[in-house]
N, C-alpha and C positions, 0 to 999 in steps of 0.2 A: 087519593091521600093514603098517603102510606109512612111507616116508620121499621128502620131495619137495621138489626144488630149485626156488626160486624163479627162475624166467629173468632173465636181465641184459641190461639195454639198455642201447646206448651213447650215454651220457648227455653226455660229453665229461670225465668224471671219472677215465677208465680209469687204473689205477697198477698198472705191473706188481712183482711182489714175491714174496708167499708162491704156492706152491704146492699145492693143496689136493685131496685124495682122500677121498671119501666113502664106505664100504664098497669099498673099493679105485676107485671109478670118479671120473674127472677132473672136478673143479665148477669155474665162473668165480667168484671173489668182485667184488662191486661195490666202488664206493672213493666218497670221501669227502673234502672239506678240513674242517681241525680246525685247533683252535688249538697253537702248539708250544711259547709260553710265556706266563705268566701276567702278560701286559703291557695294561694297560687306560688308558681316559681316558673322562671323560665324553664322549659327542660330541663330537667336535671338527669335524664340515663336513665329514668326507669319510672313507672306511674304512679298516681297516687294510692294511698293506702284505704282499706276499706271505712277505717274511722272516719274519714272526711266527707262521705256518701251515706246516703241511705236509698233504699228501695220505697216508689211510690207507684202508687195506681192511677191507671188512663183507663176510660171508656171510650169507643170509637163507634158511631152510629149514625144514620143518613134518615133525614126526615123531611119532609114537605108539610107537617102539623105539627100544631101545639102536642110539646112531648112534657110529661107531666113524670118525677121522680119523687119517690122515696127513698132514702138513704139511711142504714143505722149504722151508727159512729162506732168506732171502734171502744173509744172513751168519752165518758162522759162531757159536754161542751157545754160552758153556758151561752156561750155567741159563736153563729156562722158567718162566714162571710163568703159572699159568691164575689170574685175578682174576673175580668173589670167592671167596677161599679155603673160605667154607662148603658149596662144591659139591665139595670134597673130591679135585679133579682132580691129579694128578699125571701128567705126560706124560715119557712115557718116551722119553729121547734115542738116537738110534740114526745108523749113519755116514752120510755124506754129508749133515751139515746137516739130516735127518728128525727128527720128533718123531710119538711115537703115543698115543694115548689114546681114550679112548671114554665117553660122554656116555647116562646110561641113561635121561632125563628131560628134557624139555622145559626149556629155559633160557636165559640169556644171559649171554655172559661175554666175557673177551677172552683173547687169546693175546699174552705178552708176554715177548719171548726179550732186548729191548734199553732196560727198564725201561718210562718214558712214551713212549720213541718209537717211531713206525712198529708199534703195537700193530693183531694182526688183531681184528676184532672178531665175532661169530658169535652169531647170532639162532636160536637153535630155538623155533619158535612148536608147540602144542598143535594137532594135526590139529582145524580146523572147518569145518562149513558154513554157508555165510550163508544166509539167506532174503533174497537181493536176485537181481534177473536183468534182464537188458536188454529194452528194451521195454513196462516196467513206467510208470505217468505218474507216479510219485512217483519214480523213482528215476533218479539221473543213474551212470548206469553206463559205465566206462572199463575197455576190455578190455586184454590183453596191448599195450604198442608206448608210442610216446611220444604224448604229448597236449600241445599249449599250448592250455588253458582259459582262463588269466587271471583275473577275477575269477568265483566262484560263489559264487551266493545262495543260501542254505538256507532255505525258508517251514517253515509247519507241515507233517507227514505227511512231509516229504521225505528219503530217505537217498542218501547220496550213496555211491557204490562203488566203490573201487580194487582190479581182480583181481590177482592175481600175476603179476607182471610189466609190469604197467602203470607206468609213473614221469607224473605229471600234474603240467606247469609249473603253479602256480594259488595264489592267496590265495582263503583260503574265512571267507565273513563269512554271521552269522543277528543277524536282533535281532524281538525279542516272537514269538519262533517257539515251539511244544512239538511234544514228538516226533518230534526228527530224528535221524537218524544217518550216521554216519562210519564205513563200515564199509571191510575187505579187506586184503589183504597187501600192495597195493602202495605205491610210492614218490608222496607227496606234496613235490614238489620246488620251492623259494622261491627256487632259484637265480638265477634272472630277474627277481626282484624286486629294485628299486633304487631307492631314495630317490631324490626329485624335490626338489633344492635351488632353494630358493627364490631365495639371494644367495651371491656368496664373501664367506668372513670367515677370519678369521687365526685358528691353532688354537691360540695358542703359550699356554703358560699357564693353560689355563683351568680354573677350578674348578668350573663349572657347564654343565648342559648349553647348547650353541647351537641357538638354534630357529630353525636356516638349512636345515632339508630336513624335508619330508612322510615319515614311514614306515611302512609297513603290516605289521602281524603276519601269521604264516601264516594261523592260524583264529583268529578273533575272534568270539566268540557273547556278544551283549547281550541279556540281560533272557528268556532261553532257559528252558523248562522239559522235562523231562522228553529229557536228549542223552544219547547214548551214543556214544563213540567207540571203535572196538575191531580192532586188530591192524593201523594202518598203521604206514607208516616215514615219519616227517620229517626232512626235508634240508637242510642250508644255510638256516635261515630267516634273515631281514633281523631281525628284533628278535624277540621273543617268539615262542615255537612254538605256544602256546594259551594265550590269554587268553580267559578266560570273566569276563562282569561281570554281575553281577546275578542269575547263574543257580540253576537250583534243581533238584534231583534230577538230579544228574549223574554221570556214571560213564564213567573212562577206564581203558581195559585193554587190556594186550598192544601199547602203544605205544611204538616204538622213535625216540628223535629222536638225531640224529647230525648231524655235519657243522657243528655249530656253533661260526664263529670269528669273523662279524661282529659290530660293537659291539652290547652290551645282548640277544645271543642268548640270553635265559632259558629255560626249559625251559617246565613251566606255572604261571604267576602269576595267580592268580585275587583277584577285588575282590567283598566282599559276595556271597558265595554261600551256600546252605544244602541239607545233604545231597548230600554228594560222597564219592565212591569212587574212588578209584587207586587200582591193583592190577596186579602183575606188569608192571612197566613199565621198559625201560632208557632212561636220557636221560644223554647228554656234551654237555656246556653250555658254552658260555663265558658264564657270569655265572650267577646264583640258579639251583638245577634245581626245587626243589619252593616255591612260597611262598602263604602266606596273607596276602592284604593287603586294608587297607580301599582306599576310594577315594583316586585318585592325580592329583587337580587341581591339582598345583604351576602347570603350564604356564599354565592360564587366567587371564585378567587379574582377572576378580572371583571370588577362589577359594570364599568363601563360597556364594555364587551357585550357581557349578557343582556346589556338592556339595551343596548343596539341591536342584538338579533331578535330579541324577543317585541320589540318595537317596531323593525321593519322585516317585514317575513313576505316570502312569497310576494314579492312586488307589492303589498300595499302595507300601511300605514295602521300601526296602533297605538298612536301616541297620545290619544287624547280620551277621557270619559266624558260622554255627556249623553243627557234626555235620558233620566233615572225618575219612574216614580215609583214610589212607595206607599201603598195605601189601605189602610182597614187591618193593620197586623196586630196581634196580640203579642207583648213580649216579657215574659219575665226574664229577668239578667242576672245569672248567679256570680258572676266578676267579670268586669270589662265595661264594655259602653253600650248604650242599647241602639240609637242609630248614629253613625258615625260616615264622617269624611277619614281618610288616612286610616292608620298613622302613616303608612308608605304613599308617596303621593312622587311618583315616577311617571310624570305624565308634564306633556306641556299644558295641556291645559283640563280642567276638572270643573263642568259648568253645566248649569241647567236641570238642576237634581232638589225633586220634590217629596218632601215626608210629610204625608197628611191624614188625619183622621187615625192616629194610632193610641192605642191604651200600652202604657208601660205599667204592669201591674205588679212588677217588683225589681227593684235595682240595689244595686251597692255601691255602685261607681259612676264616673260621669255617664248623660244621660243624650245629651243631645249636641255632639261634639264634632268639632274640627279642626283636626290635627294636621299640618303642613310639614312633615320632617325634608321633606325634599325640594324640588324646586316647581309645583305644577302652581299655575296662575287657577286660584280655586275662586269663582265667583257665581254669583246668580244661582246662590243656596237659600230654598225655602224648607222651614221648619212651620206646619202650622197644623192649629187645631188636634194638639197631641194632650194626651190626660195621663200625669202622673201620681201614680199612687204609693205613698211613702208609709211604709211599717211604722209603729210609733217609736221602735229603736229599729234604727237601721244598722246589721251590721258592717262594721269597714272591712273593706277588704285589706288584706294583708299579703303580706310575703315571708315564705318559708324558707330560711338561709341553711337549715340543718334539717338531716333527717328525723331527729326525736325529739324536737318541740313542737309540741300539739298550737291549735290557734288560739287558747285561751278565753277569758270571758267577755263579754261584749256590755260595755257602758251605756248610759243613755249620751244624746249631745252631739253625733257623728252626724253631718249632712252632706250628701254627695254634692260633686257640682251638677247642679240642672242644665247647664248650658255653658260650654267653654268651647273658648277659638284660640289655636295659638300657630305661631310660627314657632319651630327649635330644629337644633342641631341634636339628633339622638346619637349618641356613641355607638348604636350595634344597628339601628334599620337603615340610617345616612347614611353608612357604610362609607362612612369618610368622604362621601362627596362635598364640593363647595359650593354649590349652586343653593338657594333657598329662592321660596315660591313666597307666594303672596295669598291671603284672603280678602275680599273686597264682595263688597253688593251682598251682605247676607243677611235672612231676615228671618226672626224666630217670633210666630205671630199667634195670639191665643192659645196660651199655653195654660193649661188646669191643672192646678196641683194641690192635692188632696193628702193632709197629714199637719200636725200645727209646729212646721218648720220656718226660719227666714230663708226662702230661695237662695241660692249661691249662683251667680255669675260670675266668670273670669276671663281675660282676654289678653293677651302677651303677643308679641314681634320677636324678632330678631333682629330686623336693623331698620332704618327709616324707608328702605327701599322694601323689603321683606317684614311687609307690618300687616295688621288687623287695620282694615278701613271701612268707611260706611258700611254698618253694621247698627239694623235697629232690633229692638226686643220692644214688642208691643202686644200689650194687651195679656198681663200675668194675673191668673186668678188664684187665690188660693181658699180651696174649702169654698168656691164657689163667689169670693167677693173679688172684684177687680182690685188690685193694689195701685195705689197711687199718690202714696207717702214714700219718698228714699228710704226712711225708716226700716221700711216693712220688706225690703230685701235688700242684699249685699252684693255690690256690683264690683268685683276689683279689675281695674286697671294698671295691666304694667307696663312697660317701657314699650315703645312702637308702636301705640294704637291711637289711630285720627278717627276723628267721628263716628263715634260709637256713642248709641244712645236708646234712652228707655223711653217711650211714648205709650200713651192709652189713649183710647174715648170711651166714653162716659155714657154708658146705654140711656 
């Protein structure tokens, strides 16, 4: 039996606040910058300002035995919530601003005495020994300490290993490779990755992306196969955290994503991949969390040519996205969508996608979404056994059109769409394309909502052919009670929707 606390490096994010003891011994949390308000823009030519962010603490360890915590809060609080609720952790409040609780098995969770603000994030990994060692010709090994690696290129057979206590400042890229691995319990830090400005431009009142900068994702894998990403923490991504393109046989597990505050810092956005497994991950993102997409060549001059080159490459076709499982993930979404198909759907087919047994602990936008703005035949998508925790007051997502306009006050009453599916044309994402797709044979089953709200479900098609059809919402629970009365939920059906129904099974 063992408990192992990961070493913390001085990486410039140090933030005093919570005092933590594990099994009675003091430990040092790490820190990251996150979004404080859901205030977004299409890339305006510069980054967000500090007043839209906050510093938070997180703690990383591994254990194969129960872990007892005693935490001293930075400020008094009458109550403390541990999310996800499904863990069943109820802290005991002690004198002197202390709380105490025990976690029986590995888990990723947040301690929240002050609502969404200043949460303490705790990541308990399972104990695991990785078969990576320094000196191996195909292993890029980073031991404990701070490393400025810059750009890391992975080739077939390579392993990138980040040991506990390693902070590696880098971007990772691989193309046309197979049998590659990114392993370990260290931190892949992207905070030194800055956009390259090509020219100055006005950001005022823009509704489309400004193409005045080059921006690089933290991990980008292109046309790779047999890929494993296991155990690492990604902090402060400039754009997407993990972006697989045309990859096959991809596994992502025990990955923690934290520190997303910059524009378009999505979690895991995938494009026309096959045979994907994402499990036991924690994602706190400032934009979409986990997305299944087609190709997104809207930025190219000749879109049709760019799409064809991306889809049919080296004698192989990458024109479908199929066979994806996302399970047992915890998601805190500070902007955008939590579990999504789209919006870009340049694929002939997107099918056999399963989102199961996930916890959504904070959101402000659509939670379970299928947004088809291009031409994919999207079918056989299942969202099942998803737990959604809504704040007492959910801050609405807003767009900032002018630099000097603050986010503003939040008033009660806003409810995000919990389930949404639509086929549409988007002025930017569709890039002028004339083909539209279809959303069919979707199932949203056994969705459990915590919060005093009327759940909102919305559907809309584009035409009778490019429509939403044969969609079932089954067994929605609110605060533990099965909804059976249509007055207890809000189902919005737009045009071109066929055979969309809510059903329930009495227990």
